[in-house]
N, C-alpha and C positions, 0 to 999 in steps of 0.2 A: 278099724271101724270106730264107731262112736264109743264103744266100751273103752278102747284104748285112750281116747281123748279124755274121757271122764276120769280115768285112772291118773292120767298125766296131770290134770287139774288138781286132783286130790293130793298128789305128791308134791306139788309146788304151790302151797297156799300163798295168798297175797301178803299175809303177815304172820309173824310168830312172836310171841312174847314169853321170854324165859329169863329168870333171874335178873329182872330189871332191864333186859336188853330187848328192844323192839327191832325186829328185822322186817323191813318192807321190801317186797320184790314184786313190783306191779308192772304188768305189760299192757295194761288198759286201766281206765278209770275204775276204781274199786267200788264195791257196793257200800252203801251208807245206811245209817239208821234213818228212821222216819224224820228226824230233826236235821238231816243232811250232814251228820257228823260221821267221822270214820268209825269203823267197827271196833277199833281198839279204844275208843273214847271211854267206855265204862271202866277200863283198867288204867286210865291215864296216870293215876297217882303212882303206879308201880314202875313207870318208865323212867329210867335214868340215862340210858344210852340208846341212840337209834342209828341203825345202819340201813341205808336206803339205796335201792336201785329202782329207777323209773324209766319206762318207755311208753310211748303212745298214750300219755295221760293229758287231759285238758283242764283238770281241776285239782288243785292241791289245797283248797281252802280248808281251814280248821285242822290241817294235818297234825299239828302238835298242840292244838288249842288246849289250854288248861293242864298241860303236862308240867305241873308245878315242881317236880323233882328232876326234870330233864336237865342234864349238864353237858351232854355231848351229842352232836349230830354228825354223822359221817355220810356224805353224799358220795357213794362209791362209783356209781355208774348211772348217771342221770341224763335224760333227754327231756328237757322241759320246753322245747321249742314250740310245742303246740298248746302249752298251758295258757289259758286266758284268765283264770281266777286264782290269785295268790292270797285272797282275803283271810285275815285272822290265822295265817299259817303258823305263827309262833305266839299267838295271843296268850298272855298270862303265863308265859314260861318264866316263872319268877326266879329260877335257879340258874338260868342260862346266862353265862358271862360273855361268851363269844360263839360265833357259829361260822364255819368255813363254807361260804356259798359259791366257791369255785365250781364251775360247771353248770350253775343255774343260769338258764337263758330266759330273759323276760320279754323278748321282742313281741310276742303275741299277747302279752298281758294287758288286760282291760280293767281288772279289779285288783287293787292292792289295799283295800280297806282294812285298817287295824292290823296290818301285817305283824308289827312288833308292839302292839298295844300291851301295856302293863308288863313289859319285860324289864322289871325294875332292877335286875342285877347286871344288865348288859354293860360291858366295859369297852368292848371294841366291836366295830361293825364295818366290814369292808363290802361296800355295795358297788365297787368300781366296775364290776362286770355287768351291772344292771343297765338296761335301756328302758326308759319309761316314756310312753308316748303322751302327747298333749291331751288326748281324749280319755286317758286312764282315770279311774276313780281312786284317789289316794287319800280319801278322808280318814282322819285318825290313824295315820300310818304309825305314829308313835303314841298317839293319844295324848295330846299336850294340854288337855283341858283340866285334868285333875292334878293339882300340885303335889299332893301327898304320894300319888302313885307314879310320879314322873319317871320317865325313862331317860337317863342321862349318861350315855356312854362317854368315856374319856376321849375316845377317838372315833371319828366316823370318816370313812372314805366315801365320797359321794358318787352317785351313778355317773357313768361316762356320758350319758345323755338323759336329761330329765325334762320333758316338756310340760309335765303336770306340776301343780303346786303342792309341795310337801313341806309342811311346817316343821321346823326343828323344835325339840322340846325345850331348848334354851338357846341363848345366843352362842354361836360358835365362831371361832376365828381361824383363819388359815395361819400358816407359819409366818406370813408377811403381815399379819395383824388385821387383815380385812375381815369385818364381822358380817355374819349372815344370820338371818332368822328363819330362812327356808332354803331348801336345796337350790343351788345356782342353776341357771339354764345354760351355763357354759357347756361346750361339747367336749369337756375333758374332766376327768375325775380330780377332785381336790381333797386334800387331807385336812380335816377339821380337828382341832384339839380344844376340848372344853376347858374353860378357865372360870373357876367359881367367882372371880372378882367382877365378871361382867354383869 
């Protein structure tokens, strides 16, 4: 009956935060604050590691926004095939050096605004599994406008397909020396390596 369902929901909360570890286990879009932020946002400074399982979600915007001490994200079992909004997902994650996005599907994505904005410690970023459609909103993906806060990973693997325009934070070059200022529209992932001399 309904009592059993309520009990089940209580036993498997959408998120748990303990000793710096955020565990998210969502089987639907989670409840948000009045500002559309995730419920763990008020404790964001405590989060160092995140373990994530997702199914039946359409919106992961602001998921780790302003988690300034976050250093590790583990996407253990994720289905993002219905997610339309990835905006500000990692915004201002100032301690994040790399994130393994294997398993993240972006085919339904329509908004990627500020996804890695102000991730100033980011060293490597593999987006080769990303597919970004031409009508997607990708404004400020890295936020290239503020020189002081610039996001400059040493290595970027580009999306396997990117129809939208995404500006790179600096000029990057492939191993063959071809320089790019934005993600290429080629239908294959390229490895960019940042070189400070450009």
